[in-house]
N, C-alpha and C positions, 0 to 999 in steps of 0.2 A: 697205710701203712705204706713203707717202700717196698720197690720191686728190686730184683735182680737186674743189675747193668748187663745190657745186651752189647755183642759185639757192633752191632750199628750203632747203637748210643755212644759208645767209645769212639769209633771212628769220626763220629759228628763232633762230639767234645774236643779230640785233639785237633782235628781240622780247624776248630773257632779260635783257638789259641796261637800263640807264638811258638815255634819250635824252643823246647828245652822249657817248657813250661809243667810238663809233667814227670812223673819218676815212680818206680817202686818204692814201696816205704823201706825203711831200713830196721836191722835187726834191732827188737827193742823199742823203736821209735814210738809204738801204739801201744807197748804194754802199759800194764798196772806197775807203777814203782813199788808195789809190796810184792810183786812176783806172783801173784794168785791168777793171773789172766792175762790172756794174749791177745791184743787187737786185732781187726780185720780194716781191709782197705781194697777196693778194686783199682784204684789207681790214685796218687798223694798229686795235687796239683798246688804249684807255686808261684802263684798270681803276683803280679809288680805293681797294679792298680786296682783301684777300688771297681773301674770298669772291665778289669778282668775277672774281677770276683764275681759281678754281676753278670757276667756272661755264663759262665760256669755255674752260677744258682740257677739262672734262668734256665739253661737246657736242662739240668736235673730235675726242676720242678716241672718240666714239658714231659719228661720221661719218667716220672715217679721215682728218681732214684735217691734214696739219703744223701745225706750231706753233712760232715762232720767237722768244724773250724779246729785248728790246732795251732796253740800257742807253742809254750815251752814245754809241755808235756809232764809238768811236775805235778798237776791235781791228784788227790788221794783218795777221789769217791769215784772213779770211773768215768769221768765225765767227757773224758777224751778216748774211752777204750769202748769200742763196740766189738763185742766178743760173741755174739750169735746173730742170728738172721742175716739177710743179704749185706754182703759186703758194700760200704758206703764209698763216695768220693771224699777223700779228705783234703780240706784246704788249706795248707800249711802257710800261715802268714810271714813264714821267716825272710822273704825279700822284702817285705812292707814294714820298713825300719825307721823312715826318715823323720826326724823332727822338722816340720814343715815350717812352723812359726813359732818365736820367742816372743813374748811383750812383757818385758821386766816390770814396765811402771803401771800395768794393768795386773800383776801376778798370774800371768796364763800363759800356756804352752799349747801347741796344736803337735800332735806325733800320731805318727800310724800306728796300728795295732801290733805289729811284730815286733815294734821298739823293746829291747830287752830292759827290765825294771833299773838296773844298775845304770845303763846307758843313759836312761830318761833321768834319774837323779842325777847323773854327772853333766848333762846339758843344762839342768836347774842352777847347778853349781857354778856354772861357768860364766852366768851373768848373777851371781852372786844372790841366787835365792835357792828355795828348799822344798823338794818336792818331799815329802815325808812319809809316803809309804814306806813301810821296812818290813823286808821278809827273809827266810833263812834261803830262798831259794832265789834272791834279787839277780844273782849274777847268770840266772837262765831263763827264768819265767818272763813272760812276757806281758806288755800292759794290756793287750786285749783280754786275754785270759785272767788277769788281776780284775778288770771290770767285769767280765762275764761271770766270776763267781762273788763279785763284791768281798775281795779279800780284804783281812782286817791286818793281821800282823803286830808289830811292836806299839806304835806309836797312837793307837785307836783313841787311848785315854783322852790326848791332847788335840788331835787332829781328825779323828772320826776315821769310818771305813772308806773304802775306795768310792764307794758311792758318794760320798762326802767331798772327795777332792775332784770329781768331775764335774764340767760346766757343760758341756755338749758332746754330742757322739755324731758319726758318720756310720750308718749300719744299712747292709744290705738285706733284705727282706726276702721271705720264702719265695716271690716270685720273681726274684733278680730286680727289683726296683731299687731304687737309692733313695734312703731319706738323709739329705744332709741338714744336721742340727747342729753344726759346730760353731754354736755361739758362745760367745764371751760373757754372758750376761749373768749377773748375780739374782736378778729378778725379771722371770719372764713367766706370766700368768695365763698364758695363752692356750687353755685348753688340758686336755690329759697331759700327764708327766708321761711321754713316751721314752725321755731319756732313762729316768729311774724304773720305768717297767723292762728295759733291754740289760740294764747293770744288775749281775745276779740272774740272769735267764739261763745261764750256762750254755749259749747258742742255741736255744730250742724256740727263740722268736726271731733272731735275727744275728745276722753275722758282723760284729762290731770291726769295722775296717782302719778308724782313725779317732780321736777323742781331743777335746779341749780341757786340760788339764789346772787344776789351781796349783798356784806356787805361793810359798809363804817367804818372810825375812827368815835369814838364818840366822840360828841363835849365835851370840857371840861370846858368851861364855857357857861351858857344857862341864858338868861332873855328875859322877854316880857314886852311889853307894850299897853297900849289900849289909843289912842289918837282921840280926837273930830275933826271932820270935818265938814264944813258945808253940803258938798252934795257930790255926786259919783264921780264928776269931781274934787274936793279937794281930794278925795280918790286916783284917780289916778295920780293927781299931787303928790302926798305925797308918791305913791310907785315910781315914778321915782326918787323925791330927795332920798330916803331910799336905790335905788339901785346904787344911783352915789355915797353916804356916807359911805353906810354899805357893798355894795360888796356882794359876794356870801354867806356871812355869814347868809342872810336871811332864815328862813325855811320857812315859812309861813308869808302869809299878807291876813287877812280874813277881809271882811266888814263886818258890824252887824247895822242892822234897827233899827231906835226907837221902830218899829211894834214889832220887836222879843223880844227888851227889855220889852216892856209892856205884850207881851204873858207870856214871864218868870215871872213878877211879880204878873201877873193874876192867873198862873196853879201852879208856883213852888216858892212861896215867900222865902223859905229856901236858896234858891241860892243866894251869895252875890253880890248886882251888885257895879261897881266900882265908879257909879254917883250918887249923890242923886237926881239931876233931870236928867232924862233921855234924852240922845240928840237924834235929828233925826238921825245921823249918825255917827260911829266911825268904828275904824279899830283895829285888834288884829295884833300884828309884834309879831315874835317871833325869836329871832336872837340866834344862835350858834356859838362858836368858838373852834377851835381843838387847836390853838396856843395862843401867848401871846396875853393880851388885855381885858378889862374889858366890857362886852356886855353893863353893866347897865351906865357906862359912855358913851358908843357910843349911846344909846337909847335916854339919856339926851342931848349929842349933835345934834340928829336928831331934838327931840322935839323942842330946842333952834332956830334951822336953821328955822324950819317950823313954828314957831311961828312968828319969826320976819319978816316972807314974809306973814303970815294972813293964812297960810294953815291948821293951826291948834289952836283950841280955849281952849282947856284944855286938860288934858292926866295924865295917873298915870302909872308909873314904876316897875315893880316888883324889890323887895331888897331881896329876896331870893325865893329858890325854892317853898315853899308853896305859896306865894304869885303869882308866874306865873302859878304854877296847879289852883289857883282860878281864874285867868283872864280865863284860858282854859275851867274851868267847867263853866263858860258862855255861851262862845262859844257853847262847847260841848251839852248844855243842851237846846239850841235853836230846835234842832230837836224834843226833849223831849217834850217841851211846845207845839210846833206844831201838835204833837198827839193830847195833851190834849183839845187843840180847835177844831181840827178836820178841814182839808182842803176841800174845794169844788175840787180843782184840784191841783196838784203837778207839778212843772215841773223844769228839769235838763237840763238845757240851758247852752251854751258858747257862746259869744258873742265879737267880736272884741275889745281890751280893749278901744282903742280910741273913740269907737261908744256906749260903756255903759251908759255915762251919758246920752246920748239924748233917749235911749231904755227904761231906767227905766222910767222916768216919761211917756213916751209915751204909753209904756204898761199900767201904772196904769188909764190914761184919758180913754183909749178904753175899759179898764174891769168895771171901774166903770161904764160906759156908759151900761152895760149889766145887773149890779144889785149892791145891797147894800153890797159890798164888800171890805177886806182890803186886801192888798198884804204885805206879808212880803218877802221881798227880802234880802238874805245875801248870802255869800258864800267864794269861793276861788280866792278872787279879782286878786291876783297875777297870775293866770294862766286863768283868763277870764271866770270862772264857777260860774255861779249864780244858786242859788235855789230860782225860781221864784216864791212863792207859794200863793193860791188865798184863802182866809178865809170868813166866812160869818161876816157881822158887830157883834160888839159885843152885845150879847142878844140873836143871832139868831144863829139857828142849820143849819148844813151844807145839812141837808136832804131837807130844804125848797128851796134848790137851784139846786137839782135833774135834775130838766128839763134846766138849763145853762150849765151844767158842761161840754158837749161836745163843747158847743160854746166858753167858756172859755179855753179849751183846744188850741181849732184851732185859737183862737185869738192871745193865746201867741205863738204858733208855727209859723203862719203866720207872726207874727213881727219877731219872729227870723229868717226865711228865707228872708224876706227883707233885714234884716241886716247883711245878710252872716255869719250868725251863725249856729249851730247844734242842733238841738232838742233833741239829748243826747251826754251829755258832759262826764259823768263817770259812770251813770247806766247800760248802755247798751240799747239795743232794746228789747228783751224777746219775750214775745207775745203781751206785752200791746202796745208797737210802732210799729209795724209791719205796719199796714194800714199808720201811719206817716211816716215809711220808704219809701214807695212808693209813697206816695203823694209828699214828700220833695226832695229825693235823685235824683242824677244825673242818668238817665237812662242806660247809659253807665256802669256805676259803679255797678249799679242793676243785668245787663245782666251778667255781670262779676262774679259778686257773685254768681249769679244763677249757672252760669258754673263750678264755683270751687265745689259749694254743689254737684250737678250732678256727677263730676268728682271723690270726696273723698267719697259721700254717696251717692251711685246711687240707692239705695232702700228707702232713706229717713228715715231712723231708727232713726237716733241719734238726740235728742232732738226736736222731731217734730213738726211743728208750731213755733218753736222759730227762730227770726231774719228773716227768709223768710218763706212765705206763702207754704203750702203743694201743689204739683201740684195736 
């Protein structure tokens, strides 16, 4: 367990780094984005190089002081929020933002962990390549945090999670040593896969300082469609038909509920919705082609085929990029509408695709037995990731439901477990879900995780309390 930083330790730390490396944390910088917890720090370090990160971590290791890496601070599971115990040294990657190298012919680029995701996307676009990770927070989240949490986002169906977009890493380990694994290889079977162990470990096994990322050819033609389906089973059937007829050009397949559209109308009326009468369920399909073909014609063919079989009852297809972006504005503003309403409890879960149509109504029945609530179920249907969020009835405040918040979360997670799902699809474990991990995870896997943590971080200084409970 980490200990409290002493004045002597801080003097030694400050003397070892260039002037201007340290500061106090800013108001709200380390706090839970949902406003339930305030983070602690003894100081915030802003290193410029991997060697400076190494020096900070080595000194913390020698003094048994906790270290918490900080990216954009957009995580939703308290992975960056230490709210109890000794205050840690926070290492902000805000100064390590360089794009070190780009290799267009290899479809690879090397970037530092503090690079903002939008800037990484722009650097790829500048050499006519695509870095496909796309998140609502891409204007502020940093690539190191994306890797540390194995972020998912909108394009997982086609390109995979962040883990699938990474070829190599540079990582500072718990004792300050540096693992230089920034290779650009697609094949490397030289022993244990340390890269994929670090990705998704949320800074609890090492601090990612740079990464080699995969790039892709940019789609030359793109279009989107929003199609109305009767229910989640119809959405699943439409996904199968789309994959059969459109192939691998499908970048995203998002399911949207009428409750989410109602929230938008209630809180963000300026967001233009595609249908005058809001449907109970619809899906947003995004199609991108690198070769020949017109995605609008292909989406129209899908709509006609689905209409003939009764899978869809209405739909709109973008005719230009502005309309495509308008469709995406609906989907991307749903979380904003959720925040304005104020959730009782939010859940990032994944369910086997074929079981989603049964899961959704069973969950609604069980949750409404607990109280007067609304459920906004939406998300990345193509990869089985649902955001299954519970809100107060219209006209009521979430504070009225504090007494059932724990029961709501357990209801959703118990049902997720019963359906062979996961209680964390893309947001990670952080500190918020440590007890849930212990409750639902395979005990053999948990024991292996604890053994790995002990081997790589024997003093438990790296992001203490995240993912695994401190000893």
